[in-house]
Every structure is written in structure tokens, then in C-alpha cells.
C-alpha positions as CSV (number, residue, x, y, z in Angstrom):
1,X,12.8,13.0,-17.8
2,X,10.5,15.6,-16.8
3,X,8.2,15.4,-19.5
4,X,7.6,11.9,-18.8
5,X,7.6,12.1,-15.2
6,X,4.8,15.0,-15.1
7,X,2.5,13.0,-18.0
8,X,3.0,9.8,-16.1
9,X,2.1,11.4,-13.0
10,X,-1.4,13.4,-14.5
11,X,-2.0,10.1,-15.7
12,X,-2.2,7.8,-12.8
13,X,-3.6,11.1,-10.8
14,X,-6.5,11.7,-13.8
15,X,-7.3,7.5,-13.0
16,X,-8.1,8.2,-9.6
17,X,-4.8,7.8,-7.6
18,X,-4.6,9.5,-4.2
19,X,-0.9,9.3,-4.2
20,X,1.9,8.3,-6.6
21,X,5.5,8.4,-6.8
22,X,8.4,7.1,-8.5
23,X,11.6,5.9,-7.0
24,X,15.0,4.3,-8.2
25,X,14.8,0.7,-7.5
26,X,18.4,0.2,-8.7
27,X,19.8,-0.8,-5.5
28,X,17.4,-4.4,-5.7
29,X,18.7,-7.3,-7.3
30,X,18.4,-7.2,-10.9
31,X,16.3,-10.1,-11.5
32,X,14.1,-9.3,-8.7
33,X,13.2,-6.2,-10.5
34,X,13.3,-7.6,-14.3
35,X,16.4,-5.2,-14.9
36,X,14.1,-1.9,-14.4
37,X,15.6,0.7,-13.3
38,X,12.4,2.4,-11.8
39,X,9.4,1.8,-9.3
40,X,6.0,3.4,-9.4
41,X,3.9,3.6,-6.5
42,X,0.6,4.3,-6.4
43,X,-1.6,4.6,-3.3
44,X,-5.5,4.8,-2.9
45,X,-6.8,5.7,0.3
46,X,-9.6,4.1,2.6
47,X,-12.2,6.7,3.0
48,X,-11.6,8.0,6.6
49,X,-15.1,6.9,8.2
50,X,-15.0,3.6,7.0
51,X,-11.8,3.5,9.2
52,X,-12.7,4.8,12.4
53,X,-15.6,2.6,12.3
54,X,-13.5,-0.4,12.8
55,X,-13.6,0.5,16.8
56,X,-13.2,-3.1,17.7
57,X,-13.7,-5.9,14.9
58,X,-13.8,-5.6,11.1
59,X,-16.5,-4.3,9.3
60,X,-18.3,-5.3,6.0
61,X,-18.2,-1.6,4.7
62,X,-13.8,-2.4,5.5
63,X,-14.3,-5.8,3.3
64,X,-16.1,-4.1,0.6
65,X,-13.7,-1.0,0.1
66,X,-10.8,-3.6,0.5
67,X,-11.8,-5.1,-2.5
68,X,-12.7,-2.3,-4.5
69,X,-9.8,-0.5,-3.6
70,X,-8.3,-3.3,-5.1
71,X,-9.9,-3.8,-7.9
72,X,-9.4,-0.3,-8.8
73,X,-5.7,-0.7,-8.2
74,X,-5.3,-3.1,-10.5
75,X,-6.7,-1.1,-13.3
76,X,-4.8,1.9,-12.4
77,X,-2.1,0.1,-12.8
78,X,-2.6,-1.7,-15.9
79,X,-3.6,1.1,-17.6
80,X,-0.6,3.1,-16.9
81,X,1.6,0.3,-18.1
82,X,-0.3,0.4,-21.4
83,X,0.6,4.4,-21.6
84,X,4.1,3.5,-20.9
85,X,3.9,1.3,-23.7
86,X,2.7,3.3,-26.2
87,X,5.3,5.9,-24.6
88,X,7.8,3.5,-26.2
89,X,9.0,2.2,-23.0
90,X,8.5,-1.0,-21.0
91,X,6.7,-1.5,-18.1
92,X,5.2,-4.6,-15.6
93,X,2.0,-3.6,-13.8
94,X,2.2,-5.8,-10.2
95,X,-1.2,-6.8,-10.1
96,X,-3.0,-9.3,-8.4
97,X,-2.8,-11.4,-11.0
98,X,0.4,-10.8,-12.0
99,X,1.1,-11.7,-8.3
100,X,-0.4,-14.9,-8.5
101,X,0.7,-15.7,-12.3
102,X,4.3,-15.5,-10.4
103,X,4.0,-17.3,-7.1
104,X,3.7,-20.6,-9.1
105,X,7.1,-19.9,-10.2
106,X,9.6,-20.9,-7.8
107,X,12.5,-18.8,-9.4
108,X,10.3,-15.5,-9.2
109,X,10.9,-12.9,-6.8
110,X,8.1,-10.4,-6.1
111,X,8.8,-7.1,-5.3
112,X,6.5,-6.1,-2.4
113,X,4.2,-2.7,-3.2
114,X,5.2,-1.6,0.5
115,X,9.2,-1.8,-0.8
116,X,8.6,0.2,-4.1
117,X,6.9,2.9,-2.0
118,X,9.9,3.1,0.4
119,X,11.9,3.8,-2.2
120,X,9.3,6.1,-3.9
121,X,9.2,8.1,-1.0
122,X,5.5,7.6,-0.6
123,X,6.4,6.3,3.1
124,X,8.0,4.1,5.6
125,X,7.2,0.5,6.9
126,X,5.7,0.5,10.6
127,X,5.5,-1.3,13.6
128,X,3.1,-3.7,12.3
129,X,4.9,-3.7,8.8
130,X,1.9,-2.1,6.8
131,X,2.9,1.2,4.9
132,X,2.7,4.5,7.1
133,X,1.8,7.4,5.1
134,X,1.7,11.1,6.0
135,X,-1.4,11.8,4.5
136,X,-3.6,9.2,5.2
137,X,-1.6,6.7,7.7
138,X,-2.0,3.3,7.1
139,X,-5.3,4.1,5.6
140,X,-4.5,2.8,2.4
141,X,-4.4,0.7,-0.6
142,X,-1.3,0.0,-2.5
143,X,-0.4,-1.4,-6.4
144,X,3.0,-0.5,-8.2
145,X,5.2,-0.8,-11.5
146,X,8.6,-2.0,-12.8
147,X,9.7,0.7,-15.7
148,X,12.8,1.8,-18.0
149,X,11.3,5.0,-18.6
150,X,13.1,7.1,-16.9
151,X,11.8,9.4,-14.4
152,X,12.5,11.6,-12.0
153,X,12.6,9.8,-7.9
154,X,12.1,10.7,-4.8
155,X,14.3,11.0,-1.8
156,X,13.3,7.0,-0.7
157,X,12.3,6.3,3.1
158,X,15.1,4.0,5.2
159,X,14.0,4.0,8.6
160,X,10.6,4.6,10.3
161,X,9.1,7.4,11.7
162,X,7.1,5.6,14.2
163,X,9.9,6.5,17.3
164,X,8.6,5.8,20.6
165,X,4.8,5.0,19.4
166,X,3.5,1.6,20.4
167,X,-0.5,1.6,19.6
168,X,-0.4,-1.0,17.0
169,X,1.5,-2.9,19.4
170,X,-0.6,-2.7,22.4
171,X,-3.7,-2.7,20.4
172,X,-2.8,-6.1,18.2
173,X,-5.7,-8.7,18.8
174,X,-3.3,-11.1,17.8
175,X,0.1,-10.1,20.0
176,X,1.4,-10.3,16.7
177,X,3.4,-7.1,16.3
178,X,7.1,-7.2,18.1
179,X,7.4,-3.5,18.4
180,X,10.8,-3.2,16.3
181,X,11.8,0.0,14.2
182,X,12.2,-0.5,10.7
183,X,15.1,0.6,8.7
184,X,16.0,-0.3,5.1
185,X,18.1,-3.2,6.9
186,X,14.4,-4.5,8.9
187,X,13.2,-8.2,7.8
188,X,9.1,-8.3,8.4
189,X,9.5,-11.2,10.6
190,X,11.2,-8.6,12.8
191,X,8.6,-6.5,12.8
192,X,5.6,-9.1,13.0
193,X,4.8,-12.3,13.5
194,X,3.0,-13.1,10.5
195,X,0.8,-16.7,11.3
196,X,-0.5,-15.3,14.2
197,X,-1.6,-12.0,12.4
198,X,-2.9,-14.2,9.3
199,X,-4.8,-16.8,12.1
200,X,-6.5,-14.0,13.9
201,X,-7.1,-11.7,11.1
202,X,-9.2,-14.9,9.5
203,X,-10.8,-15.5,13.3
204,X,-12.3,-12.0,13.0
205,X,-12.9,-11.7,9.4
206,X,-14.8,-14.9,10.0
207,X,-16.8,-13.7,13.2
208,X,-18.4,-11.1,10.6
209,X,-19.0,-13.5,8.1
210,X,-16.6,-12.9,5.6
211,X,-13.6,-15.1,4.3
212,X,-11.2,-13.5,4.3
213,X,-7.7,-12.0,6.1
214,X,-8.8,-9.1,7.2
215,X,-8.7,-7.0,10.4
216,X,-7.8,-3.7,10.5
217,X,-7.1,-3.0,13.7
218,X,-3.2,-1.2,13.7
219,X,-4.6,0.9,10.6
220,X,-7.1,2.4,12.8
221,X,-5.0,3.3,16.1
222,X,-2.1,4.4,14.3
223,X,-1.6,8.5,15.3
224,X,-1.4,9.4,11.4
225,X,-4.1,7.2,10.3
226,X,-6.6,9.3,13.3
227,X,-5.2,12.5,12.0
228,X,-6.4,11.9,8.6
229,X,-9.8,10.9,10.3
230,X,-9.4,13.9,12.3
231,X,-8.9,15.9,9.3
232,X,-11.9,14.4,7.3
233,X,-14.3,14.2,10.5
234,X,-16.9,16.8,8.6
235,X,-15.9,15.7,4.6
236,X,-19.6,14.5,4.6
237,X,-19.0,14.0,1.0
238,X,-15.9,11.6,1.3
239,X,-18.1,8.2,0.6
240,X,-20.3,9.4,-1.7
241,X,-17.9,10.6,-3.8
242,X,-15.8,7.6,-3.7
243,X,-19.2,5.5,-5.1
244,X,-19.7,8.0,-7.6
245,X,-16.3,7.0,-8.9
246,X,-16.9,3.3,-9.3
């Protein structure tokens, strides 16, 4: 189990993952997880300057990285699924294409990347319904895999660490964040009005000439994100480094 875990984690980091973690997902319904006992959560961080520049409205640069990171994540999890298959096990990469194809099947329930991430101890769900990591706050894009390769799993997060902070609620342009602390029994609708959020995000994206559902305000104001930005304030090569990876 240790050898398999080390091999997969090294493989993910070699492909450029910023965070990767393994979780036991057997507490989830078997048909939802395709009878796979383990979940692999993978995260890529936004360059801190990109998030810092979201002072009020989303930016073209933020939208660019939103798409670029999603594309890179699909490549990483697809490659990892192939790696696991080559090792003699089964894996399902939860790419955007996989989500689109299975969303058409009314009997298929997709497990959110955020759920895999909390089970894998990558972070907790914030009051704005985004994953919060200690390393990068909510300044990440996520993907995940379902697998039966034996893995050393991390301690899951079963409750949030936002406590009395309400910055995402206070700064939400849609007033969609309800201010509730998350725990494992909390539904997304208890945290945020998704319809209000998506409507306002689409309006804000349109204001910068983008046909998408993006905003980024709750990401930018999160104290954990701000700490990440502060720690990278003098890292002038951060964005250049990301560009060179493409």
C-alpha cells in the first residue's frame, strides 16, 4: 500500500499537481462511487497575483487561468487513471467530459470534487461552499479520481474551520452566502443560494466581456487566500513559471 501511494503521489506531483491527497470514500453510496473504495483529490493553485487583482470584478486573467487550470487538471487525472490501469487496478478520472457525459444519465450521481477533497483531508468546505485549503485558501481548481488501488488515506475533514469569519458572506455581490458553518451533514443549499450566485456571476462575467459563470470575489476575500497571497507577494516569477509549464 505504501509503495502504491508513493508512486501515485510522485506521479501526480511530477505532472504539476500543487496538492494531492487520498481518501477513504466507502462511507459514500457504492453506486455513486462506482464501487470504488478510494478517492484521489488533485488541486492546482491560481497564481496569487491573479487572485489579488480581483479587487471588485473578475478579470480576463482570472478567466484565462480558470480555463487553463481546468484543462491541465483533466490531463493530470486522465494520466493518473492510465497509470493506475497500467499498475493493474481500476480508476475513473472525473474529468469535465466525464461529468458532461454522466450528467445526461438520470441514474448516475456524480461525486463532487469537493467531497472527494474533504474525504482526502485536502481541505474543508467554507461558508461560500468552496473548498478551503490551508496552503492556498480557496484559490484552487479541483479534480478527482475514483479508484480501487490500495492507498494510504488521510484523515478527512468533517467540519469547517471558518468559525466566526463572515468575509465571504459580507462581500458576496449576490448576497447568496448564508453564513452557516459547514459540517459533513450540511447540504450546499444550506450554505449558499446557487441560483443567485450563478446569476450574478454570469452578469459580472458579461461585464468584462466573458460568457461564463465566474466571479472570484469570495476567493479573493478569504483570509486563508489572503495569507497565501501575502506569502507570495515577492514571488515575481510565479506567473512566469506557470506560463512556462504550458
